C-alpha positions in Angstrom: 6.8 -22.9 -11.4 7.3 -19.0 -11.8 3.8 -18.9 -13.5 2.2 -19.8 -10.2 4.5 -19.0 -7.4 3.5 -15.9 -5.9 5.8 -13.2 -4.9 2.5 -11.2 -3.2 -0.9 -12.5 -2.1 -3.7 -9.7 -2.5 -7.5 -11.5 -1.5 -8.0 -14.1 -4.1 -5.3 -12.7 -6.4 -2.1 -13.8 -6.9 0.7 -11.7 -8.3 3.2 -14.3 -9.7 6.5 -14.3 -10.5 6.5 -14.2 -14.3 4.0 -11.2 -14.0 6.7 -9.1 -11.8 9.7 -10.2 -13.8 7.9 -9.5 -17.0 7.0 -6.1 -15.4 10.6 -5.5 -14.4 11.4 -5.9 -17.8 9.9 -3.1 -18.8 12.3 -1.2 -16.7 15.5 -3.0 -18.0 17.3 0.4 -19.2 16.5 1.8 -15.7 18.2 -1.0 -13.7 21.4 -0.6 -15.2 22.1 1.3 -12.2 22.7 -0.7 -9.3 21.3 1.7 -6.8 18.5 2.1 -9.0 17.4 -1.9 -8.7 16.1 -1.6 -5.4 14.1 1.1 -5.7 12.5 0.1 -9.1 11.7 -3.4 -7.8 9.9 -2.2 -4.8 8.0 0.7 -6.8 6.8 -2.3 -9.6 5.7 -4.6 -6.7 3.7 -2.0 -5.4 2.3 -0.9 -8.5 1.1 -4.7 -9.0 -0.3 -4.6 -5.3 -2.3 -1.7 -6.4 -3.4 -3.1 -9.4 -4.3 -6.5 -7.8 -6.8 -4.2 -5.1 -8.3 -2.7 -7.7 -9.0 -6.0 -9.6 -10.3 -7.4 -6.6 -12.5 -4.4 -5.9 -13.8 -4.6 -9.3 -14.7 -7.8 -9.1 -16.0 -7.4 -5.6 -18.8 -5.0 -7.1 -19.4 -7.1 -10.1 -17.6 -4.9 -12.3 -15.5 -8.1 -14.3 -15.0 -7.8 -18.0 -16.9 -10.4 -20.0 -15.4 -12.9 -22.1 -17.1 -11.3 -25.5 -15.4 -7.6 -24.1 -11.8 -9.5 -23.8 -12.5 -11.2 -27.7 -13.6 -7.8 -28.9 -10.4 -5.9 -27.6 -7.9 -8.5 -28.7 -10.0 -8.8 -31.9 -9.6 -5.0 -32.9 -5.9 -5.0 -31.9 -4.0 -4.5 -35.3 -0.8 -6.4 -34.0 -3.1 -9.5 -34.1 -4.1 -9.0 -37.6 -3.4 -10.0 -41.3 -4.5 -8.6 -44.0 -6.5 -6.4 -41.6 -8.4 -9.3 -40.3 -7.8 -11.0 -36.7 -5.6 -13.9 -37.0 -5.5 -16.6 -34.5 -2.1 -18.1 -35.7 -0.4 -14.5 -35.4 -2.1 -14.2 -32.3 -0.5 -17.0 -31.0 3.0 -16.1 -32.5 2.9 -12.9 -31.1 2.3 -14.1 -27.2 4.7 -16.8 -28.1 7.5 -14.5 -28.9 6.5 -12.5 -25.5 6.8 -15.4 -23.6 3.1 -15.6 -23.0 0.4 -18.1 -22.7 -3.4 -17.0 -24.6 -4.7 -17.7 -21.0 -2.2 -15.2 -19.1 -2.9 -12.3 -22.3 -6.3 -12.8 -21.8 -6.5 -12.3 -18.0 -4.6 -9.9 -18.3 -6.7 -7.9 -20.5 -10.0 -8.9 -18.6 -7.9 -7.4 -15.3 -6.9 -3.8 -17.1 -10.7 -3.9 -18.5 -12.5 -4.2 -15.2 -10.2 -1.9 -13.3 -11.2 0.8 -16.2 -14.6 -0.1 -15.5 -14.3 0.4 -11.7 -12.2 3.8 -12.2 -14.8 4.9 -14.6 -17.8 4.6 -12.0 -15.6 6.1 -9.4 -14.8 8.9 -11.8 -18.7 9.2 -13.8 -19.2 12.3 -11.7 -15.9 14.3 -12.1 -16.2 16.4 -15.0 -12.7 16.5 -17.6 -11.9 19.0 -20.1 -10.5 17.4 -23.3 -7.5 19.8 -22.5 -7.0 17.9 -19.3 -7.5 14.5 -21.2 -5.1 15.2 -23.9 -2.6 16.9 -21.2 -2.8 13.1 -19.2 -2.4 11.4 -22.4 0.9 13.3 -23.5 2.3 13.0 -20.2 1.6 9.2 -20.7 3.0 8.7 -23.7 6.0 11.4 -24.2 9.8 9.8 -24.1 12.3 11.6 -21.9 16.0 12.0 -22.2 18.0 13.4 -19.1 19.7 12.5 -15.8 18.6 11.5 -12.3 20.6 12.6 -9.4 20.3 10.6 -6.8 20.7 11.9 -3.1 20.7 9.4 -0.3 20.5 9.7 3.3 23.9 8.5 3.7 25.2 12.1 1.9 23.7 13.6 4.9 25.9 13.7 8.1 23.9 15.2 11.0 26.1 15.8 13.9 23.8 16.5 16.7 22.5 15.1 20.2 19.4 17.2 21.2 18.6 17.9 24.9 15.8 16.7 27.2 14.2 20.2 26.7 13.9 19.8 22.6 12.9 16.4 23.2 9.9 17.5 25.0 9.2 20.3 22.9 9.1 18.3 19.8 6.7 15.6 21.9 4.7 18.0 22.7 4.3 19.6 19.5 3.7 16.0 17.7 1.7 14.5 20.4 -0.3 12.7 17.7 2.8 10.5 16.9 2.9 9.1 20.3 -1.4 8.7 20.8 -2.7 5.0 22.3 -5.3 3.3 20.5 -6.9 2.5 24.0 -7.4 -0.9 25.4 -10.2 -3.3 26.5 -9.1 -6.1 29.2 -11.4 -8.8 29.0 -12.1 -12.2 30.7 -13.2 -15.2 29.1 -14.8 -18.4 30.3 -15.6 -21.4 27.9 -18.0 -24.2 29.3 -19.7 -27.1 27.8 -21.9 -26.9 30.6 -24.7 -24.8 30.4 -25.6 -24.6 34.3 -21.8 -24.0 35.0 -21.5 -20.9 32.3 -24.7 -19.8 34.1 -22.8 -19.8 37.4 -19.9 -17.9 36.5 -22.3 -15.0 35.1 -24.0 -14.9 38.2 -21.4 -14.7 40.3 -19.8 -11.9 37.8 -23.1 -10.0 38.4 -22.7 -10.3 42.2 -18.8 -8.7 41.7 -17.0 -11.8 42.1 -14.4 -13.1 39.9 -14.3 -16.8 38.9 -11.2 -18.8 38.6 -10.4 -20.5 35.2 -10.5 -17.6 32.6 -8.3 -16.4 30.0 -7.6 -12.8 29.9 -7.2 -11.2 26.5 -6.0 -7.4 26.1 -8.0 -6.2 22.9 -7.1 -4.8 20.1 -4.0 -6.9 20.7 -5.4 -10.3 21.3 -8.2 -9.2 18.6 -7.0 -12.3 16.5 -7.5 -14.7 19.3 -11.4 -14.5 18.9 -13.6 -15.5 16.5 -16.2 -12.3 14.5 -19.2 -13.0 16.7 -16.6 -12.5 20.3 -14.9 -10.0 18.9 -18.3 -8.2 18.1 -19.5 -9.0 21.6 -16.3 -8.1 23.7 -16.9 -4.7 22.0 -20.1 -4.1 23.2 -19.2 -4.7 26.9 -19.1 -1.1 28.7 -18.8 -0.4 32.3 -22.6 -0.2 32.9 -22.9 -4.0 31.1 -19.9 -5.8 32.2 -21.0 -9.6 31.6 -22.3 -11.2 29.0 -23.3 -14.9 28.4 -23.1 -16.2 25.2 -23.2 -19.6 23.1 -21.0 -20.3 20.3 -20.9 -23.9 18.8 -21.1 -26.5 21.3 -19.9 -24.5 23.9 -21.0 -21.1 26.5 -19.0 -18.6 26.3 -18.6 -16.0 29.0 -17.2 -12.6 28.5 -16.7 -9.8 31.3 -14.8 -6.5 31.0 -12.3 -6.0 33.4 -10.9 -3.0 32.8 -11.8 -0.2 29.9 -8.3 1.9 29.2 -9.5 4.9 27.1 -7.2 6.3 24.1 -4.6 8.5 25.4 -0.6 9.0 24.9 2.4 7.4 26.0 4.7 8.5 28.4 7.1 11.1 28.1 9.7 9.3 30.0 9.0 5.7 28.6 8.8 7.0 24.4 11.9 9.5 25.1 14.1 7.1 22.7 11.3 6.9 20.1 10.9 10.8 20.1 14.6 11.0 20.1 14.6 9.0 16.7 11.6 11.0 15.3 13.3 14.2 16.0 16.6 13.2 14.3 14.8 11.6 11.8 13.1 15.1 11.3 16.7 16.8 10.9 18.1 14.6 8.7 15.3 15.2 6.0 15.6 19.1 6.5 19.3 18.5 5.8 18.5 16.2 2.8 16.0 18.6 1.4 18.7 21.5 2.0 21.5 19.4 0.0 18.7 18.7 -2.7 18.2 22.4 -3.1 22.0 23.1 -3.3 22.4 20.8 -5.9 19.4 22.0 -8.1 21.0 25.3 -7.7 24.2 24.3 -9.1 22.8 22.4 -11.6 20.7 25.7 -12.9 24.2 27.3 -12.9 25.5 24.9 -15.0 28.3 23.8 -12.3 29.4 20.5 -12.3 27.9 18.8 -9.1 29.7 15.5 -7.4 26.4 13.0 -7.1 25.7 9.8 -8.7 23.2 10.4 -11.2 21.4 7.7 -13.8 21.4 8.5 -17.3 17.7 7.8 -19.4 17.3 7.9 -23.0 13.9 7.7 -24.7 12.3 6.4 -21.4 8.3 6.4 -21.6 7.6 9.3 -18.4 4.8 6.5 -17.4 8.1 4.7 -16.3 9.8 7.6 -14.8 7.0 9.0 -12.7 6.4 5.1 -11.3 10.2 5.3 -10.3 10.8 8.5 -8.3 6.9 8.3 -6.9 6.4 12.1 -8.1 2.8 13.9 -8.1 1.1 14.0 -11.7 0.6 17.5 -11.4 4.4 17.8 -10.4 5.2 16.2 -13.3 2.9 17.6 -15.6 4.7 21.2 -14.2 7.8 19.8 -14.9 7.4 18.8 -18.5 6.0 22.3 -19.6 8.1 24.2 -17.5 10.9 26.2 -19.3 13.2 25.4 -16.4 14.5 21.6 -16.8 16.2 21.0 -13.3 
């Protein structure tokens, strides 16, 4: 059923189809634009995953809200009151109209309270002025009207083929993009007989490499090792290349065949990747220039030929989630005389 099927799994938390669909309903006015639909779906899922990660951390730190705390929040909500007193029948009636079961709603309240506890713990040492707090509240609650112009990469035509010289210069300036992690080549023998394992270990110490090993390149093949063997493989060094240990009912011999330090990919081998990165940078630069042109045109009152999404009485919180704008930048826009 939708209430059980997961759209994403975060640790022990399941983001259900029902949760995802319910959250999407909050953005129904923005989703009328087909180009925005995929963006909103992606942002909503990202938001739910972030929330699930915070909840997992809260559980890890034993900050999960108690049943009493959940009940207190629900009973103090005037939505569920009749004559100023909490009504169990109205509570169930309101939830039923929203398509929620009491269990789902209570778990959601528990999750939000737990996340609040975690955030409170993390920000405990940070001083926030009353003005900053009030500004934050106003930003979250304000309703906005306007247009959102969409300028996609497809609007930018890039007729440019970089020379080898330009590619090499870009490679040199952005070498960190082409950094290699380093690699350990480890040989592994697994034997039931302790004496056989000991003989393999002895031969390795004498500089011989016996047959019957499995070659592993780490970290690429780390998942093939248990946590114990992974940790032991990391301890091997040029001075101490071999190790013998017992895992379960078997004896394991590890040998460090080669240790490749971190470095950089060879330019000739990654030339195509360098070209892709350079062209992407050029496209983004042109896209930014195009966006600035649109801004200037709008400020002058000139009509622009770009698709726009009209929004009316849309909560700021929804809009910031969709366009992924920094909170500080959004506050500046709200309180600025310049509305473009």
